[in-house]
mmCIF entry with sequence, helices, sheets and N, C-alpha, C, O atoms, coordinates in Angstrom:
data_MODEL
# 
_entry.id   MODEL 
# 
_entity.id                         1 
_entity.type                       polymer 
_entity.pdbx_number_of_molecules   1 
# 
_entity_poly.entity_id                      1 
_entity_poly.type                           'polypeptide(L)' 
_entity_poly.nstd_linkage                   no 
_entity_poly.nstd_monomer                   no 
_entity_poly.pdbx_seq_one_letter_code       
;(UNK)(UNK)(UNK)(UNK)(UNK)(UNK)(UNK)(UNK)(UNK)(UNK)(UNK)(UNK)(UNK)(UNK)(UNK)(UNK)
(UNK)(UNK)(UNK)(UNK)(UNK)(UNK)(UNK)(UNK)(UNK)(UNK)(UNK)(UNK)(UNK)(UNK)(UNK)(UNK)
(UNK)(UNK)(UNK)(UNK)(UNK)(UNK)(UNK)(UNK)(UNK)(UNK)(UNK)(UNK)(UNK)(UNK)(UNK)
;
_entity_poly.pdbx_seq_one_letter_code_can   XXXXXXXXXXXXXXXXXXXXXXXXXXXXXXXXXXXXXXXXXXXXXXX 
_entity_poly.pdbx_strand_id                 A 
# 
loop_
_entity_poly_seq.entity_id 
_entity_poly_seq.num 
_entity_poly_seq.mon_id 
_entity_poly_seq.hetero 
1 1  UNK n 
1 2  UNK n 
1 3  UNK n 
1 4  UNK n 
1 5  UNK n 
1 6  UNK n 
1 7  UNK n 
1 8  UNK n 
1 9  UNK n 
1 10 UNK n 
1 11 UNK n 
1 12 UNK n 
1 13 UNK n 
1 14 UNK n 
1 15 UNK n 
1 16 UNK n 
1 17 UNK n 
1 18 UNK n 
1 19 UNK n 
1 20 UNK n 
1 21 UNK n 
1 22 UNK n 
1 23 UNK n 
1 24 UNK n 
1 25 UNK n 
1 26 UNK n 
1 27 UNK n 
1 28 UNK n 
1 29 UNK n 
1 30 UNK n 
1 31 UNK n 
1 32 UNK n 
1 33 UNK n 
1 34 UNK n 
1 35 UNK n 
1 36 UNK n 
1 37 UNK n 
1 38 UNK n 
1 39 UNK n 
1 40 UNK n 
1 41 UNK n 
1 42 UNK n 
1 43 UNK n 
1 44 UNK n 
1 45 UNK n 
1 46 UNK n 
1 47 UNK n 
# 
_struct_asym.id          A 
_struct_asym.entity_id   1 
# 
_struct_conf.conf_type_id            HELX_P 
_struct_conf.id                      HELX_P1 
_struct_conf.pdbx_PDB_helix_id       AA1 
_struct_conf.beg_label_comp_id       UNK 
_struct_conf.beg_label_asym_id       A 
_struct_conf.beg_label_seq_id        2 
_struct_conf.pdbx_beg_PDB_ins_code   ? 
_struct_conf.end_label_comp_id       UNK 
_struct_conf.end_label_asym_id       A 
_struct_conf.end_label_seq_id        45 
_struct_conf.pdbx_end_PDB_ins_code   ? 
_struct_conf.beg_auth_comp_id        UNK 
_struct_conf.beg_auth_asym_id        A 
_struct_conf.beg_auth_seq_id         2 
_struct_conf.end_auth_comp_id        UNK 
_struct_conf.end_auth_asym_id        A 
_struct_conf.end_auth_seq_id         45 
_struct_conf.pdbx_PDB_helix_class    1 
_struct_conf.details                 ? 
_struct_conf.pdbx_PDB_helix_length   44 
# 
_struct_conf_type.id          HELX_P 
_struct_conf_type.criteria    ? 
_struct_conf_type.reference   ? 
# 
loop_
_atom_site.group_PDB 
_atom_site.id 
_atom_site.type_symbol 
_atom_site.label_atom_id 
_atom_site.label_alt_id 
_atom_site.label_comp_id 
_atom_site.label_asym_id 
_atom_site.label_entity_id 
_atom_site.label_seq_id 
_atom_site.pdbx_PDB_ins_code 
_atom_site.Cartn_x 
_atom_site.Cartn_y 
_atom_site.Cartn_z 
_atom_site.occupancy 
_atom_site.B_iso_or_equiv 
_atom_site.pdbx_formal_charge 
_atom_site.auth_seq_id 
_atom_site.auth_comp_id 
_atom_site.auth_asym_id 
_atom_site.auth_atom_id 
_atom_site.pdbx_PDB_model_num 
ATOM 1   N N  . UNK A 1 1  ? 84.868 114.684 100.572 1.00 0.00 ? 1  UNK A N  1 
ATOM 2   C CA . UNK A 1 1  ? 83.855 113.866 99.831  1.00 0.00 ? 1  UNK A CA 1 
ATOM 3   C C  . UNK A 1 1  ? 84.554 113.136 98.671  1.00 0.00 ? 1  UNK A C  1 
ATOM 4   O O  . UNK A 1 1  ? 84.382 111.931 98.486  1.00 0.00 ? 1  UNK A O  1 
ATOM 5   N N  . UNK A 1 2  ? 85.317 113.866 97.923  1.00 0.00 ? 2  UNK A N  1 
ATOM 6   C CA . UNK A 1 2  ? 86.021 113.245 96.773  1.00 0.00 ? 2  UNK A CA 1 
ATOM 7   C C  . UNK A 1 2  ? 86.988 112.178 97.216  1.00 0.00 ? 2  UNK A C  1 
ATOM 8   O O  . UNK A 1 2  ? 87.127 111.137 96.573  1.00 0.00 ? 2  UNK A O  1 
ATOM 9   N N  . UNK A 1 3  ? 87.676 112.452 98.352  1.00 0.00 ? 3  UNK A N  1 
ATOM 10  C CA . UNK A 1 3  ? 88.621 111.434 98.870  1.00 0.00 ? 3  UNK A CA 1 
ATOM 11  C C  . UNK A 1 3  ? 87.888 110.184 99.266  1.00 0.00 ? 3  UNK A C  1 
ATOM 12  O O  . UNK A 1 3  ? 88.407 109.093 99.029  1.00 0.00 ? 3  UNK A O  1 
ATOM 13  N N  . UNK A 1 4  ? 86.718 110.268 99.852  1.00 0.00 ? 4  UNK A N  1 
ATOM 14  C CA . UNK A 1 4  ? 85.956 109.094 100.247 1.00 0.00 ? 4  UNK A CA 1 
ATOM 15  C C  . UNK A 1 4  ? 85.557 108.293 99.026  1.00 0.00 ? 4  UNK A C  1 
ATOM 16  O O  . UNK A 1 4  ? 85.681 107.068 99.036  1.00 0.00 ? 4  UNK A O  1 
ATOM 17  N N  . UNK A 1 5  ? 85.086 108.935 97.986  1.00 0.00 ? 5  UNK A N  1 
ATOM 18  C CA . UNK A 1 5  ? 84.696 108.227 96.767  1.00 0.00 ? 5  UNK A CA 1 
ATOM 19  C C  . UNK A 1 5  ? 85.920 107.558 96.138  1.00 0.00 ? 5  UNK A C  1 
ATOM 20  O O  . UNK A 1 5  ? 85.820 106.423 95.674  1.00 0.00 ? 5  UNK A O  1 
ATOM 21  N N  . UNK A 1 6  ? 87.050 108.220 96.113  1.00 0.00 ? 6  UNK A N  1 
ATOM 22  C CA . UNK A 1 6  ? 88.282 107.633 95.551  1.00 0.00 ? 6  UNK A CA 1 
ATOM 23  C C  . UNK A 1 6  ? 88.688 106.394 96.372  1.00 0.00 ? 6  UNK A C  1 
ATOM 24  O O  . UNK A 1 6  ? 89.111 105.381 95.813  1.00 0.00 ? 6  UNK A O  1 
ATOM 25  N N  . UNK A 1 7  ? 88.555 106.490 97.686  1.00 0.00 ? 7  UNK A N  1 
ATOM 26  C CA . UNK A 1 7  ? 88.909 105.348 98.556  1.00 0.00 ? 7  UNK A CA 1 
ATOM 27  C C  . UNK A 1 7  ? 87.960 104.168 98.249  1.00 0.00 ? 7  UNK A C  1 
ATOM 28  O O  . UNK A 1 7  ? 88.418 103.030 98.155  1.00 0.00 ? 7  UNK A O  1 
ATOM 29  N N  . UNK A 1 8  ? 86.646 104.424 98.092  1.00 0.00 ? 8  UNK A N  1 
ATOM 30  C CA . UNK A 1 8  ? 85.698 103.354 97.832  1.00 0.00 ? 8  UNK A CA 1 
ATOM 31  C C  . UNK A 1 8  ? 86.023 102.676 96.501  1.00 0.00 ? 8  UNK A C  1 
ATOM 32  O O  . UNK A 1 8  ? 85.945 101.456 96.358  1.00 0.00 ? 8  UNK A O  1 
ATOM 33  N N  . UNK A 1 9  ? 86.396 103.531 95.521  1.00 0.00 ? 9  UNK A N  1 
ATOM 34  C CA . UNK A 1 9  ? 86.711 102.943 94.140  1.00 0.00 ? 9  UNK A CA 1 
ATOM 35  C C  . UNK A 1 9  ? 87.941 102.017 94.265  1.00 0.00 ? 9  UNK A C  1 
ATOM 36  O O  . UNK A 1 9  ? 87.943 100.923 93.700  1.00 0.00 ? 9  UNK A O  1 
ATOM 37  N N  . UNK A 1 10 ? 88.965 102.439 94.985  1.00 0.00 ? 10 UNK A N  1 
ATOM 38  C CA . UNK A 1 10 ? 90.156 101.664 95.120  1.00 0.00 ? 10 UNK A CA 1 
ATOM 39  C C  . UNK A 1 10 ? 89.856 100.372 95.877  1.00 0.00 ? 10 UNK A C  1 
ATOM 40  O O  . UNK A 1 10 ? 90.373 99.312  95.526  1.00 0.00 ? 10 UNK A O  1 
ATOM 41  N N  . UNK A 1 11 ? 89.027 100.458 96.906  1.00 0.00 ? 11 UNK A N  1 
ATOM 42  C CA . UNK A 1 11 ? 88.627 99.263  97.670  1.00 0.00 ? 11 UNK A CA 1 
ATOM 43  C C  . UNK A 1 11 ? 87.847 98.315  96.786  1.00 0.00 ? 11 UNK A C  1 
ATOM 44  O O  . UNK A 1 11 ? 88.037 97.102  96.869  1.00 0.00 ? 11 UNK A O  1 
ATOM 45  N N  . UNK A 1 12 ? 86.978 98.835  95.945  1.00 0.00 ? 12 UNK A N  1 
ATOM 46  C CA . UNK A 1 12 ? 86.218 97.981  95.008  1.00 0.00 ? 12 UNK A CA 1 
ATOM 47  C C  . UNK A 1 12 ? 87.157 97.293  94.027  1.00 0.00 ? 12 UNK A C  1 
ATOM 48  O O  . UNK A 1 12 ? 86.966 96.115  93.725  1.00 0.00 ? 12 UNK A O  1 
ATOM 49  N N  . UNK A 1 13 ? 88.139 97.979  93.537  1.00 0.00 ? 13 UNK A N  1 
ATOM 50  C CA . UNK A 1 13 ? 89.104 97.346  92.643  1.00 0.00 ? 13 UNK A CA 1 
ATOM 51  C C  . UNK A 1 13 ? 89.828 96.206  93.353  1.00 0.00 ? 13 UNK A C  1 
ATOM 52  O O  . UNK A 1 13 ? 89.985 95.121  92.793  1.00 0.00 ? 13 UNK A O  1 
ATOM 53  N N  . UNK A 1 14 ? 90.261 96.448  94.563  1.00 0.00 ? 14 UNK A N  1 
ATOM 54  C CA . UNK A 1 14 ? 91.020 95.393  95.325  1.00 0.00 ? 14 UNK A CA 1 
ATOM 55  C C  . UNK A 1 14 ? 90.117 94.189  95.539  1.00 0.00 ? 14 UNK A C  1 
ATOM 56  O O  . UNK A 1 14 ? 90.581 93.049  95.515  1.00 0.00 ? 14 UNK A O  1 
ATOM 57  N N  . UNK A 1 15 ? 88.804 94.444  95.754  1.00 0.00 ? 15 UNK A N  1 
ATOM 58  C CA . UNK A 1 15 ? 87.884 93.325  96.030  1.00 0.00 ? 15 UNK A CA 1 
ATOM 59  C C  . UNK A 1 15 ? 87.735 92.498  94.728  1.00 0.00 ? 15 UNK A C  1 
ATOM 60  O O  . UNK A 1 15 ? 87.731 91.270  94.810  1.00 0.00 ? 15 UNK A O  1 
ATOM 61  N N  . UNK A 1 16 ? 87.615 93.107  93.550  1.00 0.00 ? 16 UNK A N  1 
ATOM 62  C CA . UNK A 1 16 ? 87.505 92.350  92.324  1.00 0.00 ? 16 UNK A CA 1 
ATOM 63  C C  . UNK A 1 16 ? 88.768 91.562  92.034  1.00 0.00 ? 16 UNK A C  1 
ATOM 64  O O  . UNK A 1 16 ? 88.694 90.410  91.607  1.00 0.00 ? 16 UNK A O  1 
ATOM 65  N N  . UNK A 1 17 ? 89.889 92.147  92.252  1.00 0.00 ? 17 UNK A N  1 
ATOM 66  C CA . UNK A 1 17 ? 91.155 91.430  92.026  1.00 0.00 ? 17 UNK A CA 1 
ATOM 67  C C  . UNK A 1 17 ? 91.214 90.187  92.935  1.00 0.00 ? 17 UNK A C  1 
ATOM 68  O O  . UNK A 1 17 ? 91.616 89.109  92.495  1.00 0.00 ? 17 UNK A O  1 
ATOM 69  N N  . UNK A 1 18 ? 90.813 90.351  94.195  1.00 0.00 ? 18 UNK A N  1 
ATOM 70  C CA . UNK A 1 18 ? 90.796 89.262  95.114  1.00 0.00 ? 18 UNK A CA 1 
ATOM 71  C C  . UNK A 1 18 ? 89.871 88.165  94.631  1.00 0.00 ? 18 UNK A C  1 
ATOM 72  O O  . UNK A 1 18 ? 90.227 86.989  94.702  1.00 0.00 ? 18 UNK A O  1 
ATOM 73  N N  . UNK A 1 19 ? 88.647 88.531  94.123  1.00 0.00 ? 19 UNK A N  1 
ATOM 74  C CA . UNK A 1 19 ? 87.736 87.550  93.627  1.00 0.00 ? 19 UNK A CA 1 
ATOM 75  C C  . UNK A 1 19 ? 88.299 86.795  92.433  1.00 0.00 ? 19 UNK A C  1 
ATOM 76  O O  . UNK A 1 19 ? 88.054 85.596  92.297  1.00 0.00 ? 19 UNK A O  1 
ATOM 77  N N  . UNK A 1 20 ? 89.036 87.458  91.578  1.00 0.00 ? 20 UNK A N  1 
ATOM 78  C CA . UNK A 1 20 ? 89.617 86.798  90.392  1.00 0.00 ? 20 UNK A CA 1 
ATOM 79  C C  . UNK A 1 20 ? 90.609 85.689  90.840  1.00 0.00 ? 20 UNK A C  1 
ATOM 80  O O  . UNK A 1 20 ? 90.771 84.671  90.167  1.00 0.00 ? 20 UNK A O  1 
ATOM 81  N N  . UNK A 1 21 ? 91.257 85.925  91.990  1.00 0.00 ? 21 UNK A N  1 
ATOM 82  C CA . UNK A 1 21 ? 92.218 84.909  92.468  1.00 0.00 ? 21 UNK A CA 1 
ATOM 83  C C  . UNK A 1 21 ? 91.484 83.789  93.153  1.00 0.00 ? 21 UNK A C  1 
ATOM 84  O O  . UNK A 1 21 ? 91.944 82.648  93.112  1.00 0.00 ? 21 UNK A O  1 
ATOM 85  N N  . UNK A 1 22 ? 90.359 84.066  93.782  1.00 0.00 ? 22 UNK A N  1 
ATOM 86  C CA . UNK A 1 22 ? 89.621 83.048  94.548  1.00 0.00 ? 22 UNK A CA 1 
ATOM 87  C C  . UNK A 1 22 ? 89.019 82.003  93.602  1.00 0.00 ? 22 UNK A C  1 
ATOM 88  O O  . UNK A 1 22 ? 89.094 80.802  93.862  1.00 0.00 ? 22 UNK A O  1 
ATOM 89  N N  . UNK A 1 23 ? 88.412 82.483  92.483  1.00 0.00 ? 23 UNK A N  1 
ATOM 90  C CA . UNK A 1 23 ? 87.662 81.539  91.686  1.00 0.00 ? 23 UNK A CA 1 
ATOM 91  C C  . UNK A 1 23 ? 88.534 80.487  90.984  1.00 0.00 ? 23 UNK A C  1 
ATOM 92  O O  . UNK A 1 23 ? 88.160 79.315  90.999  1.00 0.00 ? 23 UNK A O  1 
ATOM 93  N N  . UNK A 1 24 ? 89.657 80.832  90.380  1.00 0.00 ? 24 UNK A N  1 
ATOM 94  C CA . UNK A 1 24 ? 90.496 79.777  89.781  1.00 0.00 ? 24 UNK A CA 1 
ATOM 95  C C  . UNK A 1 24 ? 90.971 78.748  90.809  1.00 0.00 ? 24 UNK A C  1 
ATOM 96  O O  . UNK A 1 24 ? 91.049 77.559  90.499  1.00 0.00 ? 24 UNK A O  1 
ATOM 97  N N  . UNK A 1 25 ? 91.285 79.190  92.019  1.00 0.00 ? 25 UNK A N  1 
ATOM 98  C CA . UNK A 1 25 ? 91.711 78.220  93.025  1.00 0.00 ? 25 UNK A CA 1 
ATOM 99  C C  . UNK A 1 25 ? 90.594 77.226  93.352  1.00 0.00 ? 25 UNK A C  1 
ATOM 100 O O  . UNK A 1 25 ? 90.841 76.033  93.525  1.00 0.00 ? 25 UNK A O  1 
ATOM 101 N N  . UNK A 1 26 ? 89.365 77.737  93.435  1.00 0.00 ? 26 UNK A N  1 
ATOM 102 C CA . UNK A 1 26 ? 88.241 76.848  93.681  1.00 0.00 ? 26 UNK A CA 1 
ATOM 103 C C  . UNK A 1 26 ? 88.082 75.862  92.525  1.00 0.00 ? 26 UNK A C  1 
ATOM 104 O O  . UNK A 1 26 ? 87.771 74.690  92.734  1.00 0.00 ? 26 UNK A O  1 
ATOM 105 N N  . UNK A 1 27 ? 88.300 76.353  91.302  1.00 0.00 ? 27 UNK A N  1 
ATOM 106 C CA . UNK A 1 27 ? 88.175 75.519  90.092  1.00 0.00 ? 27 UNK A CA 1 
ATOM 107 C C  . UNK A 1 27 ? 89.175 74.358  90.117  1.00 0.00 ? 27 UNK A C  1 
ATOM 108 O O  . UNK A 1 27 ? 88.838 73.204  89.856  1.00 0.00 ? 27 UNK A O  1 
ATOM 109 N N  . UNK A 1 28 ? 90.400 74.714  90.438  1.00 0.00 ? 28 UNK A N  1 
ATOM 110 C CA . UNK A 1 28 ? 91.479 73.707  90.490  1.00 0.00 ? 28 UNK A CA 1 
ATOM 111 C C  . UNK A 1 28 ? 91.182 72.695  91.605  1.00 0.00 ? 28 UNK A C  1 
ATOM 112 O O  . UNK A 1 28 ? 91.383 71.495  91.420  1.00 0.00 ? 28 UNK A O  1 
ATOM 113 N N  . UNK A 1 29 ? 90.723 73.157  92.719  1.00 0.00 ? 29 UNK A N  1 
ATOM 114 C CA . UNK A 1 29 ? 90.418 72.259  93.870  1.00 0.00 ? 29 UNK A CA 1 
ATOM 115 C C  . UNK A 1 29 ? 89.335 71.285  93.484  1.00 0.00 ? 29 UNK A C  1 
ATOM 116 O O  . UNK A 1 29 ? 89.459 70.093  93.767  1.00 0.00 ? 29 UNK A O  1 
ATOM 117 N N  . UNK A 1 30 ? 88.237 71.761  92.825  1.00 0.00 ? 30 UNK A N  1 
ATOM 118 C CA . UNK A 1 30 ? 87.137 70.864  92.483  1.00 0.00 ? 30 UNK A CA 1 
ATOM 119 C C  . UNK A 1 30 ? 87.531 69.944  91.327  1.00 0.00 ? 30 UNK A C  1 
ATOM 120 O O  . UNK A 1 30 ? 87.038 68.819  91.246  1.00 0.00 ? 30 UNK A O  1 
ATOM 121 N N  . UNK A 1 31 ? 88.419 70.404  90.425  1.00 0.00 ? 31 UNK A N  1 
ATOM 122 C CA . UNK A 1 31 ? 88.902 69.535  89.341  1.00 0.00 ? 31 UNK A CA 1 
ATOM 123 C C  . UNK A 1 31 ? 89.644 68.343  89.955  1.00 0.00 ? 31 UNK A C  1 
ATOM 124 O O  . UNK A 1 31 ? 89.420 67.204  89.547  1.00 0.00 ? 31 UNK A O  1 
ATOM 125 N N  . UNK A 1 32 ? 90.533 68.595  90.939  1.00 0.00 ? 32 UNK A N  1 
ATOM 126 C CA . UNK A 1 32 ? 91.254 67.532  91.585  1.00 0.00 ? 32 UNK A CA 1 
ATOM 127 C C  . UNK A 1 32 ? 90.280 66.571  92.323  1.00 0.00 ? 32 UNK A C  1 
ATOM 128 O O  . UNK A 1 32 ? 90.437 65.352  92.266  1.00 0.00 ? 32 UNK A O  1 
ATOM 129 N N  . UNK A 1 33 ? 89.297 67.140  92.999  1.00 0.00 ? 33 UNK A N  1 
ATOM 130 C CA . UNK A 1 33 ? 88.368 66.324  93.725  1.00 0.00 ? 33 UNK A CA 1 
ATOM 131 C C  . UNK A 1 33 ? 87.596 65.402  92.766  1.00 0.00 ? 33 UNK A C  1 
ATOM 132 O O  . UNK A 1 33 ? 87.394 64.228  93.076  1.00 0.00 ? 33 UNK A O  1 
ATOM 133 N N  . UNK A 1 34 ? 87.171 65.911  91.626  1.00 0.00 ? 34 UNK A N  1 
ATOM 134 C CA . UNK A 1 34 ? 86.420 65.107  90.637  1.00 0.00 ? 34 UNK A CA 1 
ATOM 135 C C  . UNK A 1 34 ? 87.297 63.969  90.117  1.00 0.00 ? 34 UNK A C  1 
ATOM 136 O O  . UNK A 1 34 ? 86.795 62.861  89.926  1.00 0.00 ? 34 UNK A O  1 
ATOM 137 N N  . UNK A 1 35 ? 88.573 64.203  89.886  1.00 0.00 ? 35 UNK A N  1 
ATOM 138 C CA . UNK A 1 35 ? 89.475 63.178  89.392  1.00 0.00 ? 35 UNK A CA 1 
ATOM 139 C C  . UNK A 1 35 ? 89.732 62.109  90.465  1.00 0.00 ? 35 UNK A C  1 
ATOM 140 O O  . UNK A 1 35 ? 89.783 60.919  90.155  1.00 0.00 ? 35 UNK A O  1 
ATOM 141 N N  . UNK A 1 36 ? 89.890 62.530  91.707  1.00 0.00 ? 36 UNK A N  1 
ATOM 142 C CA . UNK A 1 36 ? 90.270 61.589  92.764  1.00 0.00 ? 36 UNK A CA 1 
ATOM 143 C C  . UNK A 1 36 ? 89.088 60.862  93.419  1.00 0.00 ? 36 UNK A C  1 
ATOM 144 O O  . UNK A 1 36 ? 89.277 59.862  94.112  1.00 0.00 ? 36 UNK A O  1 
ATOM 145 N N  . UNK A 1 37 ? 87.897 61.358  93.200  1.00 0.00 ? 37 UNK A N  1 
ATOM 146 C CA . UNK A 1 37 ? 86.715 60.809  93.880  1.00 0.00 ? 37 UNK A CA 1 
ATOM 147 C C  . UNK A 1 37 ? 86.546 59.272  93.691  1.00 0.00 ? 37 UNK A C  1 
ATOM 148 O O  . UNK A 1 37 ? 86.334 58.565  94.676  1.00 0.00 ? 37 UNK A O  1 
ATOM 149 N N  . UNK A 1 38 ? 86.637 58.744  92.434  1.00 0.00 ? 38 UNK A N  1 
ATOM 150 C CA . UNK A 1 38 ? 86.494 57.300  92.287  1.00 0.00 ? 38 UNK A CA 1 
ATOM 151 C C  . UNK A 1 38 ? 87.534 56.511  93.081  1.00 0.00 ? 38 UNK A C  1 
ATOM 152 O O  . UNK A 1 38 ? 87.204 55.460  93.630  1.00 0.00 ? 38 UNK A O  1 
ATOM 153 N N  . UNK A 1 39 ? 88.747 56.972  93.158  1.00 0.00 ? 39 UNK A N  1 
ATOM 154 C CA . UNK A 1 39 ? 89.795 56.256  93.894  1.00 0.00 ? 39 UNK A CA 1 
ATOM 155 C C  . UNK A 1 39 ? 89.502 56.300  95.403  1.00 0.00 ? 39 UNK A C  1 
ATOM 156 O O  . UNK A 1 39 ? 89.700 55.311  96.109  1.00 0.00 ? 39 UNK A O  1 
ATOM 157 N N  . UNK A 1 40 ? 89.029 57.458  95.887  1.00 0.00 ? 40 UNK A N  1 
ATOM 158 C CA . UNK A 1 40 ? 88.736 57.559  97.345  1.00 0.00 ? 40 UNK A CA 1 
ATOM 159 C C  . UNK A 1 40 ? 87.567 56.626  97.700  1.00 0.00 ? 40 UNK A C  1 
ATOM 160 O O  . UNK A 1 40 ? 87.623 55.934  98.717  1.00 0.00 ? 40 UNK A O  1 
ATOM 161 N N  . UNK A 1 41 ? 86.530 56.600  96.891  1.00 0.00 ? 41 UNK A N  1 
ATOM 162 C CA . UNK A 1 41 ? 85.392 55.752  97.172  1.00 0.00 ? 41 UNK A CA 1 
ATOM 163 C C  . UNK A 1 41 ? 85.740 54.269  97.040  1.00 0.00 ? 41 UNK A C  1 
ATOM 164 O O  . UNK A 1 41 ? 85.203 53.426  97.759  1.00 0.00 ? 41 UNK A O  1 
ATOM 165 N N  . UNK A 1 42 ? 86.652 53.963  96.104  1.00 0.00 ? 42 UNK A N  1 
ATOM 166 C CA . UNK A 1 42 ? 87.130 52.605  95.931  1.00 0.00 ? 42 UNK A CA 1 
ATOM 167 C C  . UNK A 1 42 ? 87.847 52.105  97.197  1.00 0.00 ? 42 UNK A C  1 
ATOM 168 O O  . UNK A 1 42 ? 87.650 50.975  97.643  1.00 0.00 ? 42 UNK A O  1 
ATOM 169 N N  . UNK A 1 43 ? 88.683 52.986  97.754  1.00 0.00 ? 43 UNK A N  1 
ATOM 170 C CA . UNK A 1 43 ? 89.418 52.604  98.981  1.00 0.00 ? 43 UNK A CA 1 
ATOM 171 C C  . UNK A 1 43 ? 88.480 52.404  100.144 1.00 0.00 ? 43 UNK A C  1 
ATOM 172 O O  . UNK A 1 43 ? 88.662 51.480  100.937 1.00 0.00 ? 43 UNK A O  1 
ATOM 173 N N  . UNK A 1 44 ? 87.461 53.268  100.262 1.00 0.00 ? 44 UNK A N  1 
ATOM 174 C CA . UNK A 1 44 ? 86.531 53.125  101.353 1.00 0.00 ? 44 UNK A CA 1 
ATOM 175 C C  . UNK A 1 44 ? 85.688 51.832  101.207 1.00 0.00 ? 44 UNK A C  1 
ATOM 176 O O  . UNK A 1 44 ? 85.361 51.190  102.205 1.00 0.00 ? 44 UNK A O  1 
ATOM 177 N N  . UNK A 1 45 ? 85.353 51.471  100.001 1.00 0.00 ? 45 UNK A N  1 
ATOM 178 C CA . UNK A 1 45 ? 84.527 50.268  99.756  1.00 0.00 ? 45 UNK A CA 1 
ATOM 179 C C  . UNK A 1 45 ? 85.395 49.023  99.783  1.00 0.00 ? 45 UNK A C  1 
ATOM 180 O O  . UNK A 1 45 ? 84.848 47.920  99.778  1.00 0.00 ? 45 UNK A O  1 
ATOM 181 N N  . UNK A 1 46 ? 86.685 49.134  99.812  1.00 0.00 ? 46 UNK A N  1 
ATOM 182 C CA . UNK A 1 46 ? 87.580 48.005  99.861  1.00 0.00 ? 46 UNK A CA 1 
ATOM 183 C C  . UNK A 1 46 ? 87.809 47.366  98.533  1.00 0.00 ? 46 UNK A C  1 
ATOM 184 O O  . UNK A 1 46 ? 88.226 46.210  98.455  1.00 0.00 ? 46 UNK A O  1 
ATOM 185 N N  . UNK A 1 47 ? 87.539 48.111  97.472  1.00 0.00 ? 47 UNK A N  1 
ATOM 186 C CA . UNK A 1 47 ? 87.699 47.522  96.112  1.00 0.00 ? 47 UNK A CA 1 
ATOM 187 C C  . UNK A 1 47 ? 89.180 47.507  95.720  1.00 0.00 ? 47 UNK A C  1 
ATOM 188 O O  . UNK A 1 47 ? 89.524 47.057  94.627  1.00 0.00 ? 47 UNK A O  1 
# 
């Protein structure tokens, strides 16, 4: 029983660490998209 609880806690820690890495990557991706969006739409519109 104690081993199962310890395993769940370790798994929970690994999941939070993984989430901390996912969110900044999404933030950088959307920052780049926001900066490049006017240029992409300008190319499509032929401006």
